[in-house]
C-alpha positions as CSV (number, residue, x, y, z in Angstrom):
1,X,14.0,21.3,-4.4
2,X,12.6,23.9,-2.0
3,X,13.1,23.0,1.7
4,X,9.9,23.2,3.7
5,X,10.3,23.9,7.5
6,X,7.0,21.9,8.2
7,X,6.4,18.4,7.0
8,X,3.5,18.1,4.4
9,X,2.3,14.7,5.3
10,X,-1.0,12.9,4.7
11,X,-2.5,9.9,6.4
12,X,-5.4,8.7,4.6
13,X,-8.5,7.3,6.2
14,X,-9.2,3.6,5.5
15,X,-11.0,2.9,2.3
16,X,-12.1,0.1,0.2
17,X,-9.7,-0.8,-2.6
18,X,-9.8,-4.2,-4.1
19,X,-6.9,-6.1,-5.7
20,X,-6.8,-8.5,-8.5
21,X,-4.1,-11.1,-8.8
22,X,-2.7,-14.8,-8.9
23,X,-0.9,-16.8,-6.3
24,X,2.1,-19.0,-6.9
25,X,3.2,-21.5,-4.3
26,X,5.8,-24.2,-4.3
27,X,5.4,-26.5,-1.2
28,X,8.5,-28.3,0.0
29,X,7.8,-32.1,0.2
30,X,11.1,-32.6,2.0
31,X,9.9,-30.4,4.9
32,X,6.7,-32.5,5.5
33,X,4.7,-30.3,3.3
34,X,4.8,-27.6,6.1
35,X,6.7,-24.9,4.3
36,X,6.2,-23.2,1.0
37,X,7.6,-20.4,-1.1
38,X,4.9,-18.0,-2.3
39,X,4.3,-15.0,-4.5
40,X,1.0,-13.3,-5.3
41,X,1.5,-10.6,-7.8
42,X,-1.5,-8.4,-8.1
43,X,-2.9,-5.2,-9.6
44,X,-4.7,-2.4,-7.4
45,X,-6.6,0.7,-8.3
46,X,-7.4,3.1,-5.6
47,X,-9.2,6.6,-5.7
48,X,-10.2,8.6,-2.6
49,X,-9.9,12.1,-1.3
50,X,-8.9,13.4,2.1
51,X,-8.8,17.0,3.7
52,X,-5.0,17.8,4.5
53,X,-3.1,20.6,5.9
54,X,-0.5,22.1,3.4
55,X,2.1,24.5,4.5
56,X,3.2,27.3,2.3
57,X,5.3,30.3,2.3
58,X,4.1,33.9,1.7
59,X,0.4,33.4,2.8
60,X,0.4,36.5,4.8
61,X,0.7,39.8,2.8
62,X,2.1,41.8,5.7
63,X,5.0,39.2,6.2
64,X,5.8,37.4,2.8
65,X,8.5,35.2,4.6
66,X,5.8,33.7,6.9
67,X,4.6,30.1,6.7
68,X,0.9,29.2,7.0
69,X,-1.1,26.1,6.8
70,X,-4.2,25.7,4.6
71,X,-6.7,23.1,4.6
72,X,-6.9,21.4,1.1
73,X,-8.6,18.5,-0.5
74,X,-6.0,16.1,-1.6
75,X,-7.0,13.6,-4.3
76,X,-5.5,10.2,-4.3
77,X,-5.9,8.3,-7.5
78,X,-3.3,5.7,-8.4
79,X,-2.8,2.1,-9.7
80,X,-0.1,-0.1,-8.8
81,X,1.5,-3.6,-9.5
82,X,2.5,-5.4,-6.3
83,X,5.1,-8.0,-6.5
84,X,5.6,-10.0,-3.1
85,X,7.8,-12.9,-2.4
86,X,7.5,-14.9,0.9
87,X,7.4,-18.0,3.0
88,X,4.3,-19.8,4.2
89,X,4.1,-22.1,7.3
90,X,1.2,-24.6,7.4
91,X,0.7,-25.1,11.2
92,X,-2.2,-27.1,11.0
93,X,-3.0,-29.5,8.2
94,X,-6.1,-31.6,7.6
95,X,-7.7,-33.5,4.7
96,X,-9.6,-30.6,3.6
97,X,-8.7,-27.7,5.8
98,X,-5.3,-26.1,6.4
99,X,-4.2,-23.1,8.5
100,X,-1.1,-21.0,7.8
101,X,1.0,-18.1,8.8
102,X,3.0,-16.3,6.0
103,X,5.5,-13.4,5.6
104,X,6.4,-11.6,2.5
105,X,8.5,-8.7,1.2
106,X,6.6,-6.7,-1.4
107,X,7.7,-4.4,-4.1
108,X,5.3,-1.7,-5.4
109,X,5.5,-0.4,-8.9
110,X,3.2,2.8,-9.4
111,X,1.8,2.7,-12.9
112,X,0.7,6.4,-12.9
113,X,2.9,8.0,-10.3
114,X,2.6,11.5,-11.7
115,X,-1.1,11.5,-10.9
116,X,-1.1,9.7,-7.6
117,X,-1.5,12.8,-5.5
118,X,-3.4,15.9,-6.7
119,X,-4.4,19.1,-4.6
120,X,-7.7,20.5,-5.7
121,X,-7.8,24.4,-6.1
122,X,-4.0,24.6,-4.9
123,X,-1.3,26.6,-6.6
124,X,1.9,25.2,-5.5
125,X,5.5,24.2,-6.5
126,X,5.0,20.6,-5.3
127,X,6.4,18.2,-7.7
128,X,4.1,15.1,-7.8
129,X,5.9,13.7,-10.7
130,X,8.6,12.0,-8.4
131,X,6.2,9.9,-6.4
132,X,7.5,6.5,-5.4
133,X,6.2,3.6,-3.4
134,X,8.4,2.0,-0.7
135,X,8.9,-1.7,-0.5
136,X,7.0,-3.1,2.5
137,X,6.5,-6.2,4.6
138,X,3.1,-8.4,4.7
139,X,2.3,-10.6,7.6
140,X,-0.8,-12.9,7.0
141,X,-2.7,-15.7,8.6
142,X,-5.3,-17.6,6.7
143,X,-7.2,-20.8,6.1
144,X,-7.5,-23.0,3.0
145,X,-10.5,-25.1,2.6
146,X,-10.6,-27.3,-0.6
147,X,-10.2,-25.0,-3.5
148,X,-10.9,-21.7,-1.6
149,X,-8.7,-19.7,0.8
150,X,-9.2,-16.7,3.0
151,X,-6.6,-14.7,4.8
152,X,-6.1,-11.4,6.7
153,X,-2.8,-9.5,6.0
154,X,-1.2,-6.7,7.9
155,X,1.1,-4.3,5.8
156,X,4.1,-2.9,7.6
157,X,5.5,0.6,6.2
158,X,3.1,0.6,3.2
159,X,3.6,4.3,2.0
160,X,4.0,6.5,-1.1
161,X,6.3,9.5,-0.8
162,X,8.3,12.0,-2.9
163,X,10.6,14.9,-2.3
164,X,8.0,17.5,-1.3
165,X,5.1,15.3,0.2
166,X,4.8,12.2,2.3
167,X,1.8,10.0,2.4
168,X,0.9,7.1,4.5
169,X,-1.5,4.6,3.1
170,X,-3.8,3.6,6.0
171,X,-4.9,0.3,4.1
172,X,-2.7,-1.6,6.3
173,X,-5.1,-4.5,6.9
174,X,-6.4,-6.4,4.0
175,X,-8.9,-9.2,3.6
176,X,-7.9,-11.7,0.7
177,X,-10.1,-14.3,-0.8
178,X,-8.7,-16.9,-3.4
179,X,-10.0,-19.7,-5.5
180,X,-7.7,-22.4,-6.8
181,X,-8.1,-23.0,-10.6
182,X,-5.4,-25.7,-11.2
């Protein structure tokens, strides 16, 4: 692995990226139906592009050891399986409306990690094959109304990285809609 004296990092702009999944919940009757264990596995596909600054050596012919930054189009195209596990607390319960807070630890599994990042028109020795997604924390608040639910989630430390390049996904806030089938 080559050591880079400058960080090659990317923070994406916010973009729309839907998820499809299911929610599993077990409510503890012994705790007055106020606490539950939840999991909401889902699948997400994202595709966007961003301009980024990439540092590389030898950009100046008069000084081949010099480092210079070049603006490049970074294509971000990935799909992932998200596996969260957490706790939900119902702080207001009514006949048809329930308000809740929840926290969950989530594990990301990238399904096409070698294609997650791609630099257009760029000849480099970056190894995008070793891209991994870090586990992260989701904090949410929401409302359940009869068979429907709506919540807002904030993700802490939701990022993808590899040995040569770090990317921070700025989709840290998500709006989730659910419909109870059973």
